[in-house]
C-alpha positions as CSV (number, residue, x, y, z in Angstrom):
1,M,49.8,66.9,-103.7
2,S,48.6,65.2,-100.6
3,K,50.4,65.3,-97.3
4,K,50.3,62.3,-95.0
5,L,49.3,63.2,-91.5
6,D,51.2,61.6,-88.5
7,A,47.9,60.8,-86.8
8,G,46.0,57.9,-85.4
9,R,42.7,56.9,-86.7
10,N,39.3,55.8,-85.3
11,C,36.1,55.0,-87.0
12,H,35.1,58.6,-87.5
13,C,38.1,60.7,-86.7
14,R,41.8,61.2,-87.0
15,Y,43.8,62.4,-84.0
16,N,47.3,63.3,-83.0
17,L,47.4,63.5,-79.2
18,T,50.9,63.3,-77.8
19,Y,51.7,63.8,-74.2
20,H,54.8,64.3,-72.0
21,L,54.5,62.6,-68.6
22,V,57.0,62.9,-65.8
23,L,56.8,60.6,-62.8
24,V,58.9,61.4,-59.7
25,T,60.0,59.0,-57.0
26,K,58.7,59.5,-53.5
27,Y,60.8,62.1,-51.6
28,R,62.9,62.3,-54.9
29,H,65.1,59.4,-53.6
30,P,67.7,58.3,-56.2
31,A,66.1,54.9,-56.5
32,I,66.2,54.4,-60.3
33,T,69.1,52.5,-61.7
34,D,69.6,50.8,-65.0
35,K,68.1,47.5,-63.7
36,V,65.1,49.3,-62.2
37,F,64.6,51.3,-65.4
38,S,64.6,48.1,-67.5
39,T,61.7,46.9,-65.3
40,L,59.9,50.2,-65.6
41,E,60.4,50.2,-69.4
42,K,59.0,46.7,-69.8
43,H,55.9,47.4,-67.7
44,I,55.2,50.9,-69.1
45,T,55.5,49.6,-72.6
46,S,53.0,46.8,-71.8
47,I,50.5,49.1,-70.1
48,L,50.6,51.6,-73.0
49,E,50.1,48.8,-75.6
50,M,47.1,47.4,-73.6
51,N,45.5,50.9,-73.7
52,K,46.2,51.3,-77.5
53,C,48.8,54.0,-76.9
54,E,52.1,54.4,-78.7
55,L,55.3,54.9,-76.8
56,K,57.4,57.6,-78.5
57,A,60.2,58.1,-76.1
58,L,61.2,56.9,-72.6
59,N,64.1,58.3,-70.5
60,Y,65.1,58.6,-66.9
61,D,67.3,60.2,-64.3
62,I,68.0,58.8,-60.8
63,D,64.8,60.2,-59.3
64,H,62.3,60.6,-62.2
65,V,61.1,59.1,-65.5
66,H,60.1,61.0,-68.7
67,I,57.5,59.3,-70.9
68,M,56.4,60.6,-74.3
69,F,53.4,58.8,-75.8
70,S,50.4,59.2,-78.0
71,A,47.0,58.1,-77.0
72,P,43.6,57.8,-78.7
73,P,40.9,60.2,-77.5
74,Q,39.0,57.5,-75.7
75,V,41.8,57.0,-73.1
76,R,41.2,58.7,-69.8
77,L,44.7,60.0,-69.0
78,S,44.2,60.2,-65.2
79,T,43.2,56.5,-65.2
80,L,46.2,55.6,-67.5
81,V,48.6,57.4,-65.3
82,N,47.2,55.8,-62.1
83,N,47.5,52.4,-63.8
84,I,51.1,53.1,-64.8
85,K,52.1,54.3,-61.3
86,T,50.3,51.4,-59.5
87,V,51.6,48.6,-61.7
88,T,55.2,49.8,-62.0
89,S,55.4,50.6,-58.3
90,R,54.2,47.1,-57.4
91,M,56.5,45.4,-59.9
92,V,59.6,47.4,-59.0
93,R,59.1,46.7,-55.3
94,K,58.6,43.0,-56.1
95,E,61.6,42.6,-58.5
96,H,64.1,44.9,-56.7
97,S,63.0,44.6,-53.1
98,A,66.5,44.6,-51.6
99,W,67.4,47.8,-53.5
100,M,64.1,49.5,-52.7
101,S,64.4,48.7,-48.9
102,K,67.3,51.1,-48.8
103,F,65.0,54.0,-49.7
104,Y,61.5,53.0,-48.6
105,W,60.2,51.1,-45.6
106,K,56.5,51.4,-46.7
107,P,55.2,49.9,-50.0
108,I,55.6,53.1,-52.0
109,F,57.7,54.1,-55.0
110,W,56.2,57.1,-56.8
111,S,55.2,60.5,-55.5
112,R,51.5,61.2,-55.4
113,S,51.9,63.9,-58.0
114,Y,52.9,63.9,-61.7
115,Y,53.5,66.3,-64.5
116,R,51.6,65.9,-67.9
117,R,51.7,68.2,-70.8
118,D,50.0,68.1,-74.2
119,L,52.8,68.4,-76.7
120,Q,50.7,69.8,-79.5
121,S,51.0,73.2,-77.9
122,V,54.8,73.2,-77.8
123,G,55.9,70.6,-80.4
124,T,57.2,67.2,-79.8
125,Q,60.9,68.0,-79.3
126,M,62.0,67.0,-75.8
127,Y,65.1,67.9,-73.9
128,W,66.3,65.1,-71.7
129,C,68.2,65.4,-68.5
């Protein structure tokens, strides 16, 4: 009896690389609303698709976003995270400038840091805020 793997496939390998990424707003300001999240969701999904990644789950609280995604082994995670943070910051500030001006006077949105964990070591069950 063969068991189907929940894995991606390249020319010469199969992989199952799933990550949990948490992005926090600068100074943990409560800047994420439903409207801001819909903008984030649209652009995060687009960026992940362009990088051949699969979005597994996306959730948020008022000051941070949780992203669970799988990525092929060729993807440089630091570059991907930088791309997500740069593009989403720019688009949120562009589309919600009046709201963002309540929190930030400089062109920023995300904190410089982020949290990323390989979910293979703990399983893919996530507990949301």
